[in-house]
PAZAPA-4460 file (N, C-alpha, C; in steps of 0.05 Angstrom, whole numbers, plus 32768, in hexadecimal, padded with zeros to 4 digits):
% residues 261
    n_x    n_y    n_z   ca_x   ca_y   ca_z    c_x    c_y    c_z   seq   type   mol
   81CA   8026   7E85   81B7   801F   7E9A   81BD   8003   7EA5     1      M     A
   81BB   8000   7EBF   81C0   7FE7   7ECC   81AB   7FD2   7EC4     2      T     A
   81B3   7FB9   7EC5   819F   7FA3   7EC1   819E   7F90   7ED9     3      N     A
   81A4   7F9B   7EF0   81A5   7F8C   7F09   818A   7F8B   7F16     4      T     A
   8183   7F73   7F20   816A   7F70   7F2F   8170   7F65   7F4B     5      I     A
   8167   7F73   7F60   8169   7F69   7F7B   8153   7F54   7F81     6      N     A
   815A   7F3F   7F8E   8146   7F2A   7F96   8146   7F27   7FB4     7      V     A
   812E   7F29   7FBF   8129   7F24   7FDB   8117   7F0B   7FDC     8      F     A
   811E   7EF8   7FED   810D   7EE0   7FEF   810D   7ED5   800C     9      K     A
   80F7   7EC8   8013   80F7   7EBB   802D   8106   7EA0   802B    10      N     A
   8105   7E91   8041   8116   7E79   8042   8107   7E5F   803B    11      K     A
   80EF   7E61   8031   80E0   7E49   802A   80EB   7E3B   8012    12      S     A
   80E7   7E21   8010   80F0   7E11   7FF9   80E1   7E1A   7FE0    13      K     A
   80C7   7E20   7FE3   80B7   7E29   7FCC   80C3   7E42   7FC0    14      Y     A
   80C9   7E56   7FD1   80D5   7E6F   7FC8   80EF   7E6A   7FBA    15      S     A
   80FF   7E57   7FC4   8119   7E50   7FB8   8115   7E45   7F9C    16      A     A
   8101   7E34   7F98   80FC   7E29   7F7E   80F2   7E3E   7F6A    17      S     A
   80E1   7E51   7F74   80D7   7E66   7F63   80EF   7E79   7F5B    18      V     A
   8100   7E7E   7F6F   8118   7E8F   7F6A   8129   7E83   7F54    19      Y     A
   812E   7E69   7F55   813F   7E5C   7F40   8132   7E5E   7F25    20      R     A
   8118   7E5B   7F24   8109   7E5D   7F0B   810B   7E79   7EFE    21      K     A
   8105   7E8D   7F0E   8104   7EA8   7F03   8120   7EB3   7EFE    22      I     A
   8134   7EA9   7F0E   8150   7EB2   7F09   8159   7EA8   7EED    23      R     A
   8152   7E8F   7EE7   815A   7E85   7ECC   814E   7E95   7EB6    24      T     A
   8134   7E9C   7EB9   8126   7EAB   7EA4   8131   7EC7   7EA2    25      I     A
   8136   7ED4   7EB8   8141   7EF0   7EB8   815D   7EF0   7EAC    26      L     A
   816E   7EDD   7EB4   8189   7EDD   7EA9   818A   7ED8   7E8B    27      E     A
   8177   7EC8   7E81   8175   7EC4   7E64   816E   7EDE   7E56    28      K     A
   8161   7EF0   7E65   8159   7F0A   7E59   816E   7F1F   7E5F    29      N     A
   8185   7F17   7E69   819C   7F2A   7E6C   819D   7F38   7E86    30      G     A
   818E   7F30   7E9A   818E   7F3E   7EB4   81A2   7F30   7EC7    31      Y     A
   81AD   7F40   7ED9   81BF   7F37   7EEE   81B0   7F35   7F08    32      I     A
   81B0   7F1F   7F15   81A0   7F1A   7F2D   81B2   7F1C   7F46    33      I     A
   81A9   7F2C   7F59   81B8   7F2F   7F72   81A7   7F29   7F8A    34      N     A
   81B0   7F19   7F9C   81A2   7F15   7FB5   81AE   7F27   7FCB    35      T     A
   81C4   7F35   7FC5   81CF   7F4A   7FD6   81C6   7F64   7FCA    36      Q     A
   81BB   7F76   7FDA   81AF   7F8E   7FD1   81C3   7FA0   7FC1    37      Y     A
   81BA   7FA9   7FAA   81C9   7FBC   7F9A   81B8   7FD5   7F96    38      K     A
   81C4   7FEC   7F9C   81B4   8005   7F9B   81B0   8010   7F7F    39      S     A
   81BE   8004   7F6B   81BA   800D   7F50   81A9   7FF9   7F3F    40      D     A
   819A   7FE7   7F4D   818A   7FD4   7F3F   8172   7FE1   7F32    41      A     A
   8165   7FD3   7F1F   814E   7FDE   7F11   8134   7FD2   7F1D    42      I     A
   8137   7FBE   7F2E   811F   7FB1   7F38   8126   7FA2   7F53    43      L     A
   8113   7FA4   7F66   8114   7F93   7F7E   80FE   7F7E   7F7B    44      N     A
   8107   7F65   7F77   80F5   7F4E   7F74   80F2   7F3F   7F8E    45      L     A
   80DA   7F3D   7F98   80D5   7F31   7FB3   80C6   7F17   7FAF    46      V     A
   80D2   7F01   7FB9   80C5   7EE7   7FB8   80BE   7EDE   7FD4    47      I     A
   80A4   7EDB   7FD9   809B   7ED4   7FF4   8080   7EDF   7FF9    48      G     A
   807A   7EE7   8012   8060   7EF2   8019   8063   7F10   801F    49      G     A
   804E   7F1B   802C   804F   7F37   8033   8065   7F3E   8047    50      D     A
   806B   7F2B   8059   8081   7F30   806C   809B   7F33   805E    51      G     A
   80A0   7F23   804A   80B9   7F25   803A   80BA   7F40   802B    52      T     A
   80A3   7F49   8022   80A1   7F62   8014   80A8   7F79   8026    53      F     A
   809D   7F79   803E   80A3   7F8E   8052   80C0   7F8E   8059    54      L     A
   80CC   7F76   805D   80E8   7F73   8063   80F9   7F7F   804D    55      H     A
   80F1   7F7A   8034   8100   7F84   801D   8100   7FA3   801C    56      A     A
   80E9   7FAF   8022   80E6   7FCC   8022   80F9   7FD8   8037    57      V     A
   80F9   7FCC   804F   810A   7FD7   8064   8128   7FD2   805F    58      H     A
   812E   7FBF   804F   814A   7FBA   8047   8153   7FCC   8031    59      K     A
   8140   7FD8   8022   8147   7FE8   800B   8152   8003   8014    60      S     A
   8165   800C   8004   8172   8026   8009   816B   803B   7FF3    61      K     A
   815B   8032   7FE0   8155   8043   7FC9   8138   803E   7FC1    62      N     A
   8126   804F   7FC9   8109   804B   7FC3   8102   8051   7FA6    63      F     A
   8116   805B   7F96   8110   805F   7F7A   8110   8045   7F6A    64      D     A
   811B   8030   7F76   811B   8015   7F69   80FF   8008   7F6E    65      I     A
   80F0   8002   7F5A   80D5   7FF6   7F5E   80D7   7FDA   7F69    66      P     A
   80C2   7FD2   7F78   80BF   7FB8   7F83   80A9   7FA8   7F73    67      F     A
   80AC   7F8E   7F72   8097   7F7D   7F68   8099   7F62   7F77    68      V     A
   8082   7F56   7F7C   8083   7F3E   7F8D   8077   7F25   7F80    69      G     A
   8084   7F0E   7F85   807A   7EF4   7F7D   806F   7EE7   7F96    70      I     A
   8056   7EE0   7F96   804A   7ED6   7FAF   804E   7EB8   7FB4    71      N     A
   805F   7EB2   7FC7   8062   7E97   7FD0   805A   7E94   7FEE    72      T     A
   804C   7EA9   7FF7   8043   7EAA   8013   8025   7EA4   8015    73      G     A
   8017   7EB3   8026   7FFB   7EAE   802C   7FE9   7EC4   801F    74      H     A
   7FE5   7EDA   802D   7FD3   7EEF   8023   7FDE   7EFB   8009    75      L     A
   7FF6   7F05   800A   8003   7F10   7FF1   7FF6   7F29   7FE7    76      G     A
   7FF0   7F3C   7FF8   7FE5   7F56   7FEF   7FF9   7F66   7FDF    77      F     A
   8013   7F64   7FE6   8027   7F73   7FD7   8032   7F62   7FBF    78      Y     A
   802E   7F48   7FC0   8039   7F36   7FAD   8025   7F30   7F97    79      Q     A
   8029   7F3C   7F80   8015   7F3A   7F6B   8019   7F22   7F58    80      E     A
   8031   7F18   7F55   8038   7F04   7F41   8033   7EE8   7F4D    81      I     A
   8024   7ED8   7F3F   8021   7EBC   7F45   803A   7EAD   7F3B    82      N     A
   8045   7E9A   7F4B   805E   7E8C   7F42   805B   7E7E   7F27    83      P     A
   8042   7E77   7F20   803E   7E6A   7F06   8040   7E7E   7EEE    84      D     A
   8041   7E98   7EF5   8040   7EAC   7EDF   805A   7EBC   7EDD    85      N     A
   8070   7EB1   7EE7   8089   7EC0   7EE7   8093   7EC6   7ECA    86      V     A
   808F   7EB3   7EB8   8098   7EB8   7E9C   8089   7ECF   7E90    87      E     A
   806F   7ED1   7E95   805F   7EE7   7E8B   8068   7F02   7E97    88      D     A
   806F   7F01   7EB1   8079   7F19   7EBE   8092   7F23   7EB1    89      F     A
   80A5   7F11   7EAC   80BF   7F19   7EA1   80BA   7F26   7E85    90      V     A
   80A9   7F1A   7E75   80A3   7F26   7E5B   8098   7F42   7E5E    91      K     A
   8086   7F46   7E71   807A   7F61   7E75   808F   7F74   7E80    92      R     A
   80A0   7F6A   7E91   80B5   7F7C   7E9C   80C8   7F85   7E87    93      F     A
   80D1   7F72   7E76   80E3   7F79   7E60   80D7   7F8D   7E4D    94      V     A
   80BC   7F8B   7E48   80AE   7F9D   7E36   80A4   7FB6   7E44    95      N     A
   80A9   7FB8   7E5E   80A0   7FCF   7E6E   8081   7FD1   7E6D    96      K     A
   8074   7FBA   7E6D   8057   7FB9   7E6D   804C   7FB7   7E89    97      D     A
   804E   7FCD   7E97   8044   7FCD   7EB3   8041   7FEB   7EBC    98      Y     A
   8034   7FEF   7ED2   8031   8009   7EDE   8041   800A   7EF9    99      N     A
   8046   8022   7F02   8053   8026   7F1C   803F   8033   7F2F   100      I     A
   803C   8027   7F46   802B   8033   7F5B   803D   803C   7F72   101      E     A
   8038   8053   7F7D   8047   805E   7F93   8039   8057   7FAD   102      N     A
   8047   8049   7FBF   803C   8041   7FD9   8047   8055   7FEE   103      L     A
   8034   8060   7FFE   803C   8073   8012   8049   8065   802A   104      S     A
   8059   8074   8038   8067   806B   8050   8060   807E   8067   105      L     A
   805E   8073   807F   805C   8083   8097   8077   8089   80A2   106      L     A
   807A   80A1   80AD   8093   80A8   80BB   808C   80AE   80D8   107      E     A
   8098   809E   80EA   8094   80A2   8106   80AD   80AE   8112   108      T     A
   80A9   80C5   811F   80C0   80D4   812A   80C0   80D4   8149   109      K     A
   80D7   80CD   8153   80DD   80D2   8170   80ED   80EC   8172   110      F     A
   80F8   80F1   8189   8107   8109   818C   8121   8109   817C   111      R     A
   812E   80F1   817A   8149   80F0   816E   814A   80DD   8156   112      N     A
   8135   80D0   814F   8136   80BD   8138   811B   80B9   812C   113      R     A
   811A   80AC   8115   8101   80A7   8107   8100   808B   80FA   114      S     A
   80E8   8081   80F5   80E4   8067   80E9   80D0   806A   80D2   115      F     A
   80D3   805A   80BD   80C0   8058   80A8   80B0   803E   80AA   116      L     A
   8096   8040   80A3   8085   8028   80A3   8075   8027   8089   117      S     A
   8075   8010   807D   8065   800C   8065   8048   8004   806C   118      L     A
   8045   7FF3   8080   802B   7FEA   8089   8020   7FFB   80A0   119      N     A
   802E   7FFB   80B7   8023   8009   80CE   8038   800E   80E3   120      E     A
   8031   8021   80F4   803F   8026   810D   802B   8020   8124   121      T     A
   8035   8010   8137   8023   8008   814D   802F   8011   8168   122      V     A
   801E   801B   8179   8026   8021   8195   8015   8010   81A7   123      V     A
   8022   7FFE   81B6   8012   7FEC   81C7   8023   7FE3   81E0   124      K     A
   8015   7FD7   81F2   8023   7FCD   820A   8032   7FB3   8204   125      S     A
   8049   7FB0   820F   8059   7F97   820C   804F   7F82   8220   126      S     A
   803D   7F89   8231   8032   7F77   8245   8013   7F77   8242   127      K     A
   8006   7F67   8251   7FE9   7F66   8250   7FDE   7F7B   8263   128      N     A
   7FE3   7F95   825C   7FDA   7FAB   826D   7FCE   7FC1   825B   129      Q     A
   7FBD   7FD1   8268   7FB1   7FE8   825A   7FC7   7FFD   8255   130      I     A
   7FC5   8009   823D   7FD7   801F   8236   7FC7   8038   8235   131      L     A
   7FD1   804D   8242   7FC3   8067   8242   7FD3   807B   8230   132      R     A
   7FC5   8086   821D   7FD2   8097   8209   7FC3   80B1   8205   133      L     A
   7FD1   80C6   8200   7FC4   80DF   81F7   7FC8   80E1   81D9   134      K     A
   7FB3   80E7   81CA   7FB4   80E8   81AD   7FAD   8104   81A3   135      V     A
   7FBF   810E   8192   7FBB   8128   8185   7FBC   8125   8167   136      F     A
   7FAA   8133   8159   7FAB   8134   813B   7FAF   8150   8133   137      I     A
   7FC4   8156   8124   7FCB   8171   811B   7FCC   8185   8133   138      D     A
   7FD6   817B   8149   7FD9   818C   8161   7FC0   818F   8171   139      G     A
   7FAA   8183   8168   7F90   8184   8177   7F8D   816C   8188   140      N     A
   7F88   8170   81A2   7F84   8159   81B4   7F6B   814A   81AC   141      F     A
   7F6E   8130   81A8   7F57   811F   81A0   7F4B   8110   81B8   142      L     A
   7F5C   8101   81C6   7F51   80F1   81DC   7F67   80E7   81EE   143      E     A
   7F5F   80DE   8206   7F6F   80CE   8218   7F67   80B1   8212   144      N     A
   7F78   80A3   8203   7F72   8087   81FB   7F7A   8073   8211   145      F     A
   7F69   8060   8216   7F70   8049   8227   7F69   802F   8219   146      S     A
   7F7B   801C   8219   7F77   8003   820B   7F91   7FF5   8206   147      G     A
   7F91   7FE2   81F3   7FA9   7FD4   81ED   7FBD   7FE4   81DD   148      D     A
   7FB3   7FF7   81CD   7FC5   8008   81BE   7FB8   8014   81A5   149      G     A
   7FC8   801F   8194   7FBF   802C   817C   7FCF   8024   8163   150      L     A
   7FC2   8022   814D   7FCF   801C   8133   7FCC   8034   8121   151      I     A
   7FE1   803C   8114   7FE0   8050   80FF   7FE9   8042   80E6   152      V     A
   7FD7   8040   80D2   7FDD   802F   80BB   7FDB   803F   80A1   153      S     A
   7FEA   8037   808D   7FE8   8041   8072   7FD0   8034   8064   154      T     A
   7FC8   803F   804D   7FB2   8032   803F   7FB8   8014   8038   155      P     A
   7FD0   800E   802F   7FD6   7FF2   8028   7FDA   7FE2   8042   156      H     A
   7FE0   7FEF   8058   7FE2   7FE0   8071   7FC7   7FDD   807F   157      G     A
   7FB2   7FE9   8073   7F98   7FE8   807F   7F8C   7FCC   807E   158      S     A
   7F96   7FBA   806D   7F8C   7F9F   806C   7F9B   7F8C   807E   159      T     A
   7FAD   7F97   808F   7FBD   7F86   80A1   7FB2   7F88   80BD   160      A     A
   7FC3   7F90   80D0   7FBC   7F91   80ED   7FA4   7FA3   80F2   161      Y     A
   7FA3   7FBA   80E4   7F8E   7FCD   80E8   7F72   7FC0   80E2   162      S     A
   7F71   7FB1   80CC   7F58   7FA4   80C5   7F4E   7F91   80DA   163      L     A
   7F61   7F81   80E5   7F5A   7F6E   80FA   7F50   7F7B   8113   164      S     A
   7F56   7F95   8117   7F4D   7FA4   812E   7F35   7FB6   8128   165      C     A
   7F28   7FB1   8111   7F10   7FBF   810A   7F13   7FD7   80F9   166      G     A
   7F2B   7FDC   80EE   7F30   7FF2   80DC   7F24   7FEE   80C1   167      G     A
   7F22   8004   80B2   7F17   8003   8097   7F2C   7FFA   8083   168      A     A
   7F23   7FF0   806C   7F35   7FEB   8055   7F37   8004   8044   169      I     A
   7F4F   800E   8041   7F53   8026   8031   7F61   801E   8017   170      L     A
   7F58   802A   8001   7F64   8024   7FE7   7F81   802D   7FE8   171      Y     A
   7F92   801E   7FDB   7FAF   8021   7FDE   7FBA   803D   7FD5   172      Q     A
   7FAD   8049   7FC2   7FB8   8063   7FB7   7FAD   807B   7FC6   173      S     A
   7F9C   8077   7FDA   7F91   808E   7FE9   7FA8   809C   7FF7   174      L     A
   7FA6   80B7   7FF8   7FBA   80C7   8005   7FB2   80CD   8022   175      E     A
   7FB9   80BB   8034   7FB1   80BE   8050   7FB9   80A6   8060   176      G     A
   7FB0   80A5   8079   7FB6   808F   808A   7FA0   808C   809F   177      F     A
   7FA2   8077   80AF   7F8C   8070   80C1   7F95   806B   80DE   178      Q     A
   7F86   8075   80F1   7F8B   8070   810D   7F76   805D   8117   179      L     A
   7F7F   8046   8122   7F6D   8031   812A   7F73   8028   8147   180      T     A
   7F5F   8028   8159   7F63   801F   8174   7F65   8001   8177   181      P     A
   7F75   7FF8   818A   7F77   7FDB   8190   7F6A   7FD6   81AB   182      I     A
   7F54   7FC8   81AB   7F45   7FC1   81C3   7F42   7FD9   81D6   183      A     A
   7F34   7FEE   81CC   7F30   8005   81DD   7F1E   7FFF   81F5   184      P     A
   7F24   800C   820C   7F14   800A   8224   7F01   8021   8225   185      V     A
   7EE7   801C   8228   7ED3   8031   822A   7EC1   802B   8241   186      S     A
   7EC3   803B   8256   7EB3   8037   826E   7EAF   8052   827B   187      S     A
   7EA3   8051   8293   7E9F   806A   82A2   7EBA   8076   82AA   188      S     A
   7ECE   8066   82AC   7EE9   806F   82B4   7EFA   8077   829C   189      T     A
   7EF8   8067   8286   7F08   806C   826E   7EF5   8071   8256   190      Y     A
   7EFD   8085   8246   7EEF   8089   822D   7F04   8089   8216   191      R     A
   7EFF   8078   8202   7F13   8076   81ED   7F06   8075   81D2   192      S     A
   7F15   807C   81BE   7F0D   807A   81A2   7F05   805D   819C   193      L     A
   7EED   8059   8190   7EE4   803E   818A   7EE8   8036   816D   194      K     A
   7EEB   804A   815B   7EEC   8045   813F   7F05   8052   8133   195      N     A
   7F0C   804A   811B   7F22   8056   810D   7F1D   8072   8104   196      S     A
   7F33   8081   8100   7F31   809C   80F5   7F44   809C   80DD   197      I     A
   7F3A   80A6   80C6   7F4B   80A8   80AE   7F54   80C5   80AC   198      V     A
   7F6E   80C9   80AA   7F7A   80E4   80A9   7F85   80E9   808D   199      C     A
   7F82   8101   8083   7F8C   8108   8068   7FAA   810C   8068   200      P     A
   7FB6   810B   8050   7FD2   8111   804D   7FD8   812D   8059   201      K     A
   7FEE   812F   8067   7FF5   8149   8073   7FEE   814A   8090   202      G     A
   7FDE   8137   809A   7FD7   8137   80B6   7FEE   812B   80C6   203      S     A
   7FEF   8131   80E0   8003   8126   80F2   7FF5   811C   810B   204      K     A
   7FFC   8104   8114   7FF2   80F9   812D   8008   80F9   8142   205      I     A
   8003   8104   8159   8015   8103   816F   8009   80F1   8185   206      D     A
   8019   80DF   818F   8010   80CC   81A4   8023   80CF   81BB   207      I     A
   8018   80D4   81D3   8028   80D7   81EB   8020   80C1   81FF   208      V     A
   8033   80B1   8207   802E   809B   821A   8030   80A5   8237   209      V     A
   801E   809D   8248   801F   80A5   8264   8039   809A   8271   210      S     A
   8043   80A9   8284   805D   80A2   8290   805B   8087   829E   211      K     A
   8044   8080   82AA   8042   8067   82B9   8041   804F   82A6   212      R     A
   803A   8054   828C   8039   803E   8279   8052   803C   8267   213      D     A
   8063   804F   8269   807B   8050   8258   808D   8038   8259   214      N     A
   808E   802B   8271   80A0   8015   8275   8096   7FFB   8268   215      K     A
   807C   7FF9   8261   8072   7FE0   8255   8066   7FE6   8239   216      H     A
   8073   7FF8   822B   8069   8000   8210   807D   7FF8   81FB   217      M     A
   8073   7FF1   81E3   8084   7FEA   81CD   8079   7FF8   81B4   218      V     A
   808B   8002   81A3   8084   800C   8189   808A   7FF6   8174   219      Y     A
   8078   7FF3   8161   807C   7FDD   814D   807A   7FEA   8131   220      I     A
   808E   7FE6   8121   808F   7FF1   8106   8090   7FD9   80F2   221      F     A
   8079   7FD5   80E5   8077   7FBF   80D2   807F   7FA4   80DE   222      D     A
   8076   7FA0   80F7   807A   7F87   8105   8094   7F85   8115   223      G     A
   80A5   7F9A   8113   80BE   7F9A   8122   80BC   7FAA   813C   224      K     A
   80C2   7F9E   8152   80BF   7FAB   816C   80D6   7FBE   8171   225      D     A
   80D0   7FD5   817E   80E4   7FE8   8185   80DD   7FF3   81A1   226      F     A
   80F0   7FEF   81B3   80EC   7FF8   81CF   80FD   8011   81D4   227      F     A
   80F1   8025   81E1   80FE   803E   81E7   80F1   804B   81FF   228      T     A
   80FF   805C   820C   80F4   806B   8222   80E5   8084   8219   229      K     A
   80E7   808A   81FF   80D9   80A1   81F4   80BB   809C   81F7   230      E     A
   80AC   80B0   81FF   808F   80AC   8205   807E   80BC   81F1   231      Y     A
   808A   80CA   81DE   807B   80DA   81CB   8084   80D4   81AF   232      K     A
   8071   80CF   819C   8078   80CB   8180   8066   80DC   816F   233      I     A
   8070   80E3   8157   8060   80F1   8143   805F   80E0   812A   234      S     A
   8048   80DD   811E   8045   80CC   8106   8037   80DC   80F0   235      I     A
   8043   80DB   80D8   8038   80E8   80C1   8041   80DA   80A8   236      E     A
   8036   80E0   8091   803E   80D4   8078   805A   80DE   8071   237      M     A
   806B   80CB   8068   8085   80D2   805F   8085   80DE   8043   238      S     A
   8099   80ED   803D   809C   80F6   8021   80A7   80E0   800F   239      S     A
   80B2   80CB   801B   80BB   80B4   800C   80A4   80A3   8002   240      E     A
   80A7   8097   7FEB   8093   8084   7FDF   80A2   806B   7FD6   241      K     A
   8094   8054   7FD9   809E   803B   7FCF   8091   8036   7FB4   242      V     A
   80A1   8031   7FA0   8097   802C   7F85   8091   800E   7F82   243      K     A
   8079   8007   7F79   8072   7FEB   7F76   8067   7FE7   7F59   244      K     A
   8071   7FD3   7F4C   8068   7FCC   7F31   804C   7FBF   7F33   245      I     A
   8039   7FC9   7F23   801E   7FBF   7F22   8019   7FB4   7F06   246      V     A
   8012   7F9B   7F05   800D   7F8E   7EEB   7FEF   7F8E   7EE4   247      L     A
   7FDE   7F8E   7EF8   7FC1   7F8D   7EF4   7FB4   7FA1   7F08   248      D     A
   7FA8   7FB6   7EFD   7F9D   7FCB   7F0E   7F86   7FC0   7F20   249      K     A
   7F7B   7FA9   7F19   7F65   7F9D   7F29   7F6F   7F89   7F3D   250      N     A
   7F89   7F86   7F3F   7F94   7F72   7F52   7F8B   7F77   7F6F   251      H     A
   7F8A   7F91   7F76   7F83   7F98   7F92   7F67   7F8E   7F98   252      Y     A
   7F54   7F92   7F86   7F38   7F8A   7F8B   7F35   7F6B   7F8A   253      W     A
   7F45   7F5E   7F79   7F45   7F41   7F79   7F4F   7F37   7F94   254      F     A
   7F63   7F44   7F9F   7F6E   7F3C   7FB9   7F59   7F3F   7FCF   255      N     A
   7F4B   7F56   7FCF   7F37   7F5B   7FE3   7F21   7F45   7FE2   256      I     A
   7F18   7F40   7FCA   7F03   7F2C   7FC7   7F0C   7F10   7FCE   257      K     A
   7F25   7F09   7FC5   7F2F   7EEE   7FCA   7F37   7EE9   7FE6   258      D     A
   7F42   7EFD   7FF4   7F4D   7EF9   800F   7F39   7EFE   8025   259      K     A
   7F25   7F10   8020   7F14   7F19   8036   7EF6   7F14   8033   260      F     A
   7EED   7F0F   801B   7ED0   7F0C   8016   7EC8   7EF0   8011   261      L     A
***
């Protein structure tokens, strides 16, 4: 069995100092540390914030390798380990004293390609203009949406952009996803969804952009912009899962209380 650990880190000086500390500890325990991705590693160790974690997932080519995060950023919803507790983490990792949680991914399909999102897929205007969209769920026409755009988020992505737009907080292990409107327009001329809709696993959302709005539209996958002339997308849960090491089953609720209440 390999003893290689992949390390992803941001460029902050603090992350660099934490990296040097945990590298020394891991190497003393016989592990080989790589900052260049290795597909046969036993762990993806992420040092930074949630943005670094998302970047690491998108750089990964093997979702069977579990992720764990050391929080040197701000919110740190994905990053469970405090930098002061890295020695304790290494002991628990060596002794396999942890659980694995499977994080769901969204798959967004165009006609000729697809994208995975750990947090969310967003359809919005690239300019300060109203976007007109047709929304279907499982082939059923839902509405003609008008507004700034729509967010489709995973449960763990529900505490990000979706929450700031009025979406609900979904527990991470729930099997489903959420559709949240961004600044919907509701008037005698336009009628739009005002609240989020939570869809179960197996559902599919189709979004069709009006032809007149197609030129000022952008798709965003976990914060990365993608421009295309394609005007129709389909979004559903992917069969892929991201494995994440969990050291404390109550960490999620501590995060909610600490960060939002």
